[in-house]
C-alpha positions in Angstrom: -43.1 239.5 -85.8 -39.8 239.5 -84.0 -36.6 238.2 -85.7 -36.5 235.3 -83.2 -40.1 234.2 -84.2 -39.2 234.4 -87.9 -36.1 232.2 -87.3 -38.2 229.7 -85.3 -40.6 229.5 -88.2 -37.8 229.0 -90.7 -36.4 226.2 -88.5 -39.9 224.6 -88.5 -39.9 224.8 -92.3 -36.6 223.0 -92.3 -34.3 225.8 -93.6 -30.8 224.7 -92.9 -29.1 228.0 -91.9 -31.9 229.1 -89.6 -30.4 227.4 -86.5 -27.1 229.2 -87.1 -28.9 232.5 -87.5 -31.0 231.9 -84.4 -28.2 231.4 -81.9 -26.8 234.9 -82.0 -30.4 236.3 -81.5 -31.1 234.2 -78.4 -27.6 233.8 -76.9 -27.8 236.7 -74.4 -31.2 235.6 -73.0 -30.0 231.9 -72.8 -26.8 233.0 -71.0 -28.9 235.1 -68.5 -31.1 232.0 -67.9 -28.0 229.9 -67.4 -26.4 232.4 -65.0 -29.6 232.6 -63.0 -29.8 228.8 -62.7 -26.1 228.5 -61.7 -26.4 231.3 -59.1 -28.7 228.9 -57.2 -26.1 226.1 -57.3 -23.6 225.4 -54.6 -20.5 227.6 -54.3 -18.1 224.9 -55.7 -20.0 224.8 -59.0 -17.5 224.3 -61.9 -20.0 224.6 -64.7 -20.0 228.1 -66.2 -23.0 229.8 -67.8 -21.4 229.7 -71.3 -20.9 225.9 -71.0 -24.4 225.4 -69.8 -25.8 227.4 -72.7 -23.7 225.4 -75.2 -24.8 222.0 -73.7 -28.5 223.2 -73.7 -28.2 224.5 -77.3 -26.9 221.1 -78.5 -29.9 219.5 -76.9 -32.5 222.0 -78.0 -31.3 222.7 -81.5 -29.9 219.2 -82.2 -31.6 216.7 -84.4 -34.7 216.2 -82.2 -38.1 217.9 -82.4 -37.5 221.5 -83.3 -41.1 222.6 -83.9 -41.4 225.4 -81.3 -44.7 227.2 -81.4 -43.3 230.5 -80.4 -40.5 232.3 -78.6 -41.8 231.4 -75.1 -42.0 227.8 -76.1 -38.4 227.9 -77.4 -37.1 229.5 -74.2 -39.1 227.0 -72.1 -37.5 224.1 -74.0 -34.1 225.7 -73.4 -34.8 226.1 -69.7 -36.0 222.5 -69.4 -32.8 221.4 -71.2 -30.7 223.4 -68.7 -32.6 221.8 -65.8 -32.0 218.3 -67.1 -28.3 219.0 -67.5 -28.0 220.3 -64.0 -29.9 217.4 -62.6 -27.8 214.9 -64.5 -24.7 216.6 -63.1 -26.1 216.5 -59.6 -26.9 212.8 -60.0 -23.3 212.1 -61.2 -21.9 214.0 -58.2 -24.2 212.2 -55.8 -23.2 208.8 -57.1 -19.5 209.7 -56.7 -20.2 211.1 -53.2 -22.0 207.9 -52.2 -19.2 205.6 -53.5 -19.9 205.3 -57.2 -18.2 202.0 -58.2 -15.8 202.0 -55.1 -15.7 199.1 -52.6 -18.1 199.4 -49.7 -16.7 200.0 -46.2 -18.3 199.7 -42.7 -19.9 203.0 -41.9 -21.1 202.1 -38.4 -18.7 204.7 -36.9 -19.2 207.5 -39.4 -21.5 210.4 -39.1 -23.9 211.1 -41.9 -23.4 214.6 -43.3 -26.1 217.1 -43.8 -27.6 217.3 -47.3 -25.6 219.0 -50.0 -27.0 221.4 -52.6 -26.8 218.6 -55.2 -29.0 216.4 -53.0 -31.4 219.2 -52.6 -31.5 219.7 -56.4 -32.2 216.0 -56.8 -35.0 216.1 -54.2 -36.6 219.1 -56.0 -36.3 217.3 -59.3 -38.0 214.2 -57.8 -40.8 216.4 -56.4 -41.2 218.1 -59.8 -41.4 214.7 -61.4 -44.1 213.6 -59.0 -46.0 216.9 -59.6 -45.7 216.2 -63.3 -47.4 212.9 -62.8 -50.2 214.5 -60.7 -50.7 217.7 -62.6 -48.7 218.1 -65.8 -49.9 221.7 -66.4 -48.7 222.9 -63.0 -45.3 221.2 -63.5 -45.0 222.9 -66.9 -45.7 226.3 -65.3 -43.0 225.6 -62.7 -40.5 224.8 -65.4 -41.4 227.8 -67.5 -41.4 230.3 -64.6 -38.6 229.0 -62.4 -36.2 227.4 -64.9 -37.2 229.4 -67.9 -37.5 232.8 -66.2 -40.7 233.5 -68.2 -43.3 236.0 -67.0 -47.0 235.0 -66.3 -47.9 236.6 -69.6 -45.3 234.6 -71.5 -46.3 231.4 -69.7 -50.0 232.1 -70.5 -49.1 232.7 -74.2 -47.0 229.5 -74.3 -49.7 227.3 -72.7 -52.7 229.0 -74.2 -54.3 229.8 -70.9 -55.1 233.0 -69.0 -52.6 234.9 -66.9 -54.9 234.6 -63.8 -54.9 230.9 -64.3 -51.1 230.9 -64.5 -50.9 232.9 -61.3 -53.3 230.5 -59.4 -51.6 227.4 -60.8 -48.2 228.8 -59.9 -49.2 229.5 -56.3 -50.7 226.0 -55.9 -47.7 224.3 -57.6 -45.3 226.0 -55.2 -47.3 224.8 -52.2 -47.5 221.3 -53.6 -43.8 221.2 -54.4 -42.9 222.4 -50.9 -45.0 219.6 -49.4 -43.4 217.0 -51.7 -39.9 218.2 -50.9 -40.5 218.1 -47.2 -42.0 214.6 -47.5 -38.9 213.5 -49.4 -36.6 215.1 -46.9 -38.4 213.3 -44.0 -38.2 210.0 -45.9 -34.4 210.5 -46.5 -33.9 211.4 -42.8 -35.7 208.3 -41.6 -33.7 206.1 -44.0 -30.5 207.7 -42.7 -31.5 207.1 -39.2 -32.3 203.5 -39.8 -28.9 203.0 -41.6 -27.2 204.7 -38.7 -29.0 202.6 -36.1 -28.5 199.3 -38.0 
């Protein structure tokens, strides 16, 4: 058993120092995951990988459920926490961009800008949430592979399914997400057109 697995089992048993001993073992992998996620964000991103790791660590290793089945399960939970942090940040920016708590003005003469990377991230998250309702296993595979950076083998181990099943589900999930994102984009464009023409 790896040192990480031993620490995860110690945490599950409730050993108090296990969390402190786990962080140095997983820090580099978590930082790599954070850097990979942030590389996909817009150029003006102010959140640094180190800060994202620390925020995700607080969520994952905090007082909530800390009964990870294995290493892949732990990194999947960490990746999911990073995704939620980035989505929350995109939502905050989007609220500010669209006025937040400011007074409304007449926008009849204003051009509506193209979508920002934050809006794209929100659209992807909305599509992932819809996929989660339709097929939770496919959504979990997307989170583990895309956000968690896990291999098919690690995802299969984490979910208790075969690698070939992971591959088939991954291909299907990507196609479904693409359709959902396109549908959401079309809905947004039609709403923008109706606002512009009103």
